[in-house]
Every structure is written in structure tokens, then in C-alpha cells.
C-alpha positions in Angstrom: 33.8 4.2 4.8 30.1 4.4 5.3 29.6 6.0 1.9 31.6 3.3 0.2 29.5 0.6 1.9 26.2 2.3 1.0 27.4 2.6 -2.7 28.3 -1.1 -2.7 24.9 -2.0 -1.2 23.1 0.2 -3.8 24.9 -1.4 -6.7 24.2 -4.9 -5.3 20.4 -4.4 -4.9 20.2 -2.6 -8.3 21.8 -5.5 -10.1 19.2 -7.8 -8.5 16.2 -5.6 -9.3 17.4 -4.0 -12.6 14.7 -4.0 -15.2 11.8 -4.7 -12.8 10.5 -1.1 -12.6 8.1 -1.9 -15.5 6.0 -3.8 -13.0 5.1 -0.6 -11.1 1.8 0.0 -12.9 0.7 -3.6 -12.3 -1.5 -3.1 -9.3 -3.2 0.0 -10.6 -4.1 -1.9 -13.8 -5.2 -5.0 -11.9 -7.4 -3.2 -9.4 -9.1 -1.2 -12.2 -9.7 -4.4 -14.2 -11.0 -6.3 -11.1 -13.5 -3.7 -10.2 -14.7 -3.2 -13.8 -15.0 -7.0 -14.2 -16.8 -7.3 -10.9 -19.3 -4.5 -11.9 -19.9 -6.2 -15.2 -20.5 -9.7 -13.7 -22.9 -8.3 -11.0 -24.6 -5.8 -13.2 -23.8 -3.0 -10.8 -21.7 0.1 -10.7 -18.1 -0.1 -9.4 -19.3 2.1 -6.5 -21.8 -0.5 -5.5 -19.1 -3.2 -4.9 -16.6 -0.8 -3.4 -17.1 -2.4 0.1 -15.4 -5.5 -1.2 -12.1 -3.7 -1.8 -10.3 -5.2 1.3 -11.0 -8.8 0.2 -10.0 -8.0 -3.4 -6.9 -6.3 -2.1 -5.9 -9.4 -0.1 -6.3 -11.5 -3.3 -4.3 -9.1 -5.4 -1.6 -8.9 -2.7 -1.1 -12.7 -2.9 -0.8 -12.5 -6.7 1.6 -9.6 -6.4 3.9 -11.5 -4.0 3.9 -14.5 -6.3 4.8 -12.2 -9.2 7.7 -10.8 -7.2 8.9 -14.2 -6.2 8.8 -15.4 -9.8 10.7 -12.3 -10.9 13.4 -12.9 -8.2 13.8 -16.5 -9.3 14.4 -15.5 -12.9 17.3 -13.5 -11.6 18.5 -16.4 -9.5 17.8 -14.6 -6.2 15.0 -14.6 -3.6 12.2 -12.3 -2.6 14.1 -11.4 0.6 17.3 -10.6 -1.3 15.4 -8.6 -3.9 13.8 -6.4 -1.2 16.9 -6.5 0.9 15.4 -8.0 4.0 18.3 -9.1 6.2 18.2 -10.8 9.6 19.4 -8.6 12.4 19.5 -5.5 10.2 17.1 -3.5 12.2 17.2 -2.7 15.9 14.0 -2.7 18.0 14.2 1.1 18.8 14.6 2.0 15.2 11.8 -0.3 14.1 9.3 1.1 16.7 10.2 4.7 15.9 10.0 4.4 12.1 6.8 2.2 12.3 5.1 4.7 14.5 6.2 7.5 12.1 4.8 5.7 9.1 1.5 5.2 10.9 1.4 8.9 12.1 2.3 10.4 8.7 -0.2 8.1 7.0 -3.1 9.2 9.1 -2.0 12.9 9.0 -1.9 12.8 5.2 -5.4 11.4 5.0 -6.7 14.2 7.2 -4.9 16.9 5.2 -6.1 15.5 1.8 -9.7 15.5 3.2 -9.3 19.1 4.2 -7.9 20.0 0.7 -10.4 18.1 -1.4 -13.6 18.3 0.8 -13.0 21.0 3.4 -13.1 18.4 6.2 -10.4 16.3 7.8 -13.0 13.4 7.9 -15.2 13.8 4.8 -18.1 11.4 4.4 -16.2 9.5 1.6 -13.5 8.5 4.1 -16.1 6.0 5.4 -16.2 4.2 2.1 -13.1 2.2 2.9 -14.7 0.7 6.1 -18.1 -0.2 4.7 -19.4 -3.5 6.1 -19.0 -6.9 4.4 -19.9 -10.4 5.6 -18.7 -10.8 9.2 -16.6 -14.0 8.6 -14.8 -12.4 5.7 -14.1 -9.2 7.7 -12.8 -11.4 10.6 -10.5 -13.4 8.2 -9.2 -10.2 6.6 -8.0 -8.9 10.0 -5.2 -11.4 9.5 -4.9 -11.6 5.8 -4.9 -8.0 4.8 -2.1 -6.6 7.2 -0.1 -9.8 6.7 0.0 -9.6 2.9 -0.1 -5.9 2.1 3.5 -4.9 3.1 5.0 -7.9 1.3 3.0 -7.0 -1.8 3.2 -3.2 -1.9 6.6 -2.6 -0.3 8.0 -5.6 -2.2 6.8 -4.1 -5.5 7.4 -0.4 -5.0 10.5 -0.6 -2.9 12.1 -3.8 -4.0 11.3 -3.7 -7.7 10.9 0.1 -8.0 13.4 1.9 -5.8 16.0 -0.9 -6.2 15.4 -1.2 -9.9 16.0 2.4 -10.9 19.6 3.8 -10.9 18.9 7.5 -10.9 18.5 8.6 -7.3 15.7 11.1 -8.0 13.7 8.9 -10.3 14.2 6.0 -7.9 12.1 7.9 -5.4 9.6 9.9 -7.5 8.6 7.1 -10.0 7.8 4.3 -7.4 6.2 6.8 -5.0 3.9 8.0 -7.8 2.7 4.6 -8.7 2.5 3.6 -5.0 0.0 6.5 -4.5 -1.7 6.0 -7.8 -2.9 2.5 -7.0 -5.0 3.8 -4.2 -7.1 5.8 -6.7 -8.5 2.4 -7.7 -8.8 0.8 -4.2 -11.8 1.1 -4.3 -12.7 2.3 -7.8 -15.0 5.3 -8.0 -15.1 7.2 -11.3 -15.1 10.6 -9.5 -12.3 13.0 -10.1 -12.3 14.7 -6.7 -12.5 11.3 -4.9 -9.6 9.9 -6.9 -7.5 13.1 -6.2 -8.4 12.7 -2.5 -7.1 9.2 -2.5 -4.0 10.1 -4.4 -3.1 13.0 -2.2 -3.8 10.9 0.9 -0.9 8.6 0.1 1.6 10.6 -2.0 3.5 12.4 0.8 3.8 9.1 2.7 4.9 7.1 -0.3 7.6 9.8 -1.2 8.9 9.6 2.4 8.9 5.8 2.4 10.7 5.6 -0.9 13.2 8.2 0.1 13.9 6.5 3.4 14.3 3.2 1.7 16.6 4.6 -0.9 18.9 5.9 1.8 18.7 3.0 4.3 17.8 0.0 2.2 16.0 -1.4 5.2 12.3 -2.2 4.5 11.4 -3.8 7.8 10.3 -0.7 9.8 8.4 0.5 6.9 6.7 -2.8 6.4 5.7 -3.0 10.0 4.3 0.5 10.1 2.4 -0.2 6.9 1.0 -3.4 8.4 -0.2 -1.4 11.4 -2.2 1.0 9.2 -3.9 -1.8 7.4 -4.6 -3.7 10.6 -6.4 -0.7 12.0 -8.5 -0.4 8.8 -9.3 -4.2 8.8 -10.4 -3.9 12.4 -12.7 -1.0 11.6 -14.2 -3.0 8.7 -14.8 -5.8 11.2 -16.5 -3.4 13.6 -18.9 -2.0 11.0 -19.6 -5.6 9.8 -20.2 -7.1 13.2 -22.2 -4.3 14.8 -25.5 -3.6 12.9 -26.1 0.0 12.3 -22.6 1.2 13.3 -21.6 2.2 9.8 -24.9 4.2 9.2 -24.5 5.8 12.6 -21.0 7.1 11.7 -22.2 8.2 8.3 -25.1 10.2 9.9 -22.5 12.0 12.1 -20.5 13.2 9.1 
């Protein structure tokens, strides 16, 4: 009975998201374009504007969500139906356990990728994502970044990707690949080892998230865990922005 129900659910979400998998490269292309444009306008290298990644990410998140909403409307459905968010679908215990699992795996994968690529679980380049910006922007992004990133990224890669691909293997591998790939350009450094580090930092987690979602069709625990990770990052950016010298102090310790 459970298998019949799962098959019915899979067919239902597939019909809503069918043909949307072509959107999967969207964020990788946009982030690359944004950093190249920003570097051109400011006359700097992309590495010199890397500290603005979190603000740019929040802006791209909003655009991504609007894109998904528009795609859903064309199919006469809603964002929530496309991503399969249902009221009362997830229990508290399940939400807490899966969310903590996402956060733990996410951090663990970053440490492992650092060890593989740089010989250290906390290489100096890991500080690039918490470089200081203007304090008021860092404070604002404590709210905006974790509030928008799960709806943008999970909406795209799970809702449009996993749901939009019929083959059960491709429905995990393809979205997970693009999910991890986008992080190679957030921020954008034209350095092969750094890009590999960023890719490997996220690929195991994105595979697990896509596989879990493919089986359960319940994005809420994943989205909450994802939000927790970005909240922690946003708070660290605020700390380095609000406390003069803190970023340099941490960098000197590496």
C-alpha cells in the first residue's frame, strides 16, 4: 500500500515539474555572470569583490524564487505544490533529526574537502566566505540569507530538478551535481583547486539531500537544516564585520 502511494505521489509531482530540469544550471550561470560584471564595473578582479558574495546570493535567491513561482504558474500550480510542501506533513522529531543531520553532514563535508584539497580541515581559503562587509548589510543578511536560500536552492534543485526528472538515478545525480556546482562560483575565484574544494565541500551533502527528497518528497526538514547552515555563516560574517581586526586575527591563526 505504501509503495502504491509513493508511486502515485511521484507521478503527481513529476507532472507538475516535468520539463523544468533545464533550469538547473541557472544559478551557476547567473553567479558567474554577476561576479564577472561586478569585476568589470569596479575595475577589480573577481577575487577582490568575493566578500560581497552573501549579499549577491540573497539577491539571486529572490530572483530564483520568483523564477520558480513563474514556472509554477505556467503549469497552473503553486510554488508549494511544485516543491511538495504540505501542511502537517512533517513531525517535529523528524524535522529536528533531519535538520541536524543536514547541518552536521554539511560541516563535515567542508572539513573533509579541505583535508583533500589543502591538507587541512580548515584551510585559509575557508575564511573567504566570512570576509567582512559593511556592518548594516551584514546585519540585514542575518535575516535575508537564511530566509531566502532554502526556498531558492531547494526549490530549484529539489522541486524543479528531482521532481522534474523521471529516472530515479538521474533525478538524484543531475540535480545534486548542479546543486554542488553553483558553489564553485559563490564566490568566484578562477583557481582550479579552490573550485574543486568548493565542489567537493557540497557534493556529498547535495547527493544525500536529493536522494532523501526523492524517497520522502518532504523538503521541510532539508530546508530548515539548510537555513541553519546559512544562518551560522551569516552570523560569522556579521562578527567579522562588526569586530575590527577579527577577520585578520583568524587569518593569522591559519
